[in-house]
C-alpha positions in Angstrom: -15.3 15.6 -23.7 -17.2 12.6 -24.7 -18.5 10.0 -22.3 -15.8 7.6 -23.5 -13.2 10.2 -22.4 -14.1 9.4 -18.8 -13.5 5.7 -19.1 -10.1 6.1 -17.5 -11.8 7.3 -14.3 -14.4 4.5 -14.4 -11.6 2.0 -14.8 -9.4 3.3 -12.0 -12.5 3.5 -9.7 -13.4 -0.1 -10.5 -9.8 -1.3 -9.9 -9.6 0.7 -6.6 -12.9 -0.8 -5.4 -11.5 -4.3 -6.3 -8.3 -3.6 -4.3 -10.4 -2.4 -1.3 -12.7 -5.4 -1.5 -9.7 -7.8 -1.5 -8.2 -6.0 1.6 -11.6 -6.1 3.3 -11.7 -9.9 2.7 -8.1 -10.4 3.9 -8.9 -8.5 7.1 -12.4 -9.9 7.6 -13.8 -6.3 7.4 -17.2 -5.0 6.3 -15.9 -1.4 6.4 -14.5 0.0 3.2 -13.1 3.1 5.0 -11.0 0.9 7.3 -9.7 -1.0 4.2 -8.8 2.3 2.7 -6.9 3.3 5.9 -5.0 0.0 5.8 -4.1 0.5 2.1 -3.0 4.0 2.7 -0.9 3.2 5.8 0.9 0.2 4.4 1.6 1.9 1.0 3.0 5.0 2.8 5.2 2.9 5.1 6.4 0.8 2.1 7.0 3.9 0.0 9.0 5.6 2.7 11.2 2.5 3.0 12.1 2.3 -0.7 14.7 4.2 -2.7 13.2 7.0 -4.8 13.7 5.1 -8.1 11.9 2.1 -6.8 9.1 4.3 -5.4 8.5 5.5 -9.0 8.7 2.0 -10.5 6.1 0.6 -8.1 3.9 3.7 -8.4 3.8 3.2 -12.2 2.2 -0.2 -11.7 -0.6 1.0 -9.4 -4.1 2.0 -10.6 -4.3 5.8 -11.1 -6.4 6.4 -7.9 -4.2 4.1 -5.8 -1.2 5.8 -7.2 -2.5 9.2 -6.0 -3.0 7.7 -2.6 0.5 6.2 -2.7 2.1 9.6 -3.4 -0.1 11.6 -1.1 2.0 13.8 1.2 5.3 12.2 0.0 8.5 14.1 0.6 11.5 12.1 -0.8 13.9 14.1 1.4 15.7 11.8 3.8 14.3 8.6 2.1 14.5 5.7 2.2 14.0 5.4 5.9 16.3 2.9 7.5 13.6 0.8 9.2 15.4 -2.5 9.4 13.2 -4.3 11.9 9.6 -5.4 11.7 8.7 -3.5 14.9 10.0 -0.2 13.4 8.1 -0.7 10.1 4.9 -1.7 11.9 5.2 1.4 14.2 5.2 3.5 11.0 2.1 1.7 9.7 0.5 2.2 13.1 1.2 6.0 13.0 -0.5 6.1 9.6 -3.5 4.1 10.8 -4.2 6.3 13.8 -7.6 8.0 13.7 -9.6 9.9 16.2 -12.6 7.6 15.7 -12.8 3.9 16.6 -10.1 1.3 17.3 -7.2 1.2 15.0 -6.5 -1.9 12.9 -3.7 -4.2 13.8 -0.7 -2.8 11.8 0.7 -6.2 11.0 -2.6 -7.5 9.7 -3.0 -4.3 7.7 0.5 -4.6 6.2 0.1 -8.3 5.4 -3.4 -7.7 3.8 -2.1 -4.9 1.6 1.1 -6.8 0.6 -1.1 -9.8 -0.3 -3.1 -7.6 -2.6 0.0 -6.0 -4.1 1.5 -9.4 -4.8 -1.8 -10.4 -6.6 -2.2 -7.1 -8.6 1.3 -5.9 -9.4 3.7 -7.7 -11.7 5.8 -10.5 -10.2 9.0 -8.9 -11.3 8.2 -5.6 -9.6 7.2 -7.3 -6.4 10.4 -9.2 -6.5 12.4 -5.9 -6.9 10.6 -4.4 -4.0 11.1 -7.4 -1.7 14.8 -7.6 -2.7 15.3 -4.1 -1.4 13.7 -4.9 2.0 15.5 -6.5 5.0 14.6 -10.1 5.8 12.2 -9.2 8.7 10.1 -7.0 6.4 10.1 -9.5 3.5 8.4 -11.9 6.0 5.3 -9.7 5.9 4.7 -10.6 2.3 2.9 -13.8 1.3 5.0 -16.8 0.4 
């Protein structure tokens, strides 16, 4: 394989770093790992709340590396979850954020930061589709 054959990996790595940097800025973090944890937690909670068809449509718009993270450990059985209230959704984010080391990030701040980045990086039509499938309390976590 030629060096140019690896451009797809270079591109997705570059895009993923840009996503993490934007999340770090939104959360006021210096720690890329904590930004990664926020991205993973919010994406998993969102994914588990969406119908399977919408999971695939949103996934198709994510950079390859972020897409792998999004689908990591996914089992569509019993989905979408019926989390109708912000507290339920944020409890899901909090479970995903839990780590043995260090204090966890605030789940609401993490979700808001990730949704802000999604709103900037994913097509407006796709974001609108996702938001329209969410109850009002969860839509309020997205930027205006």
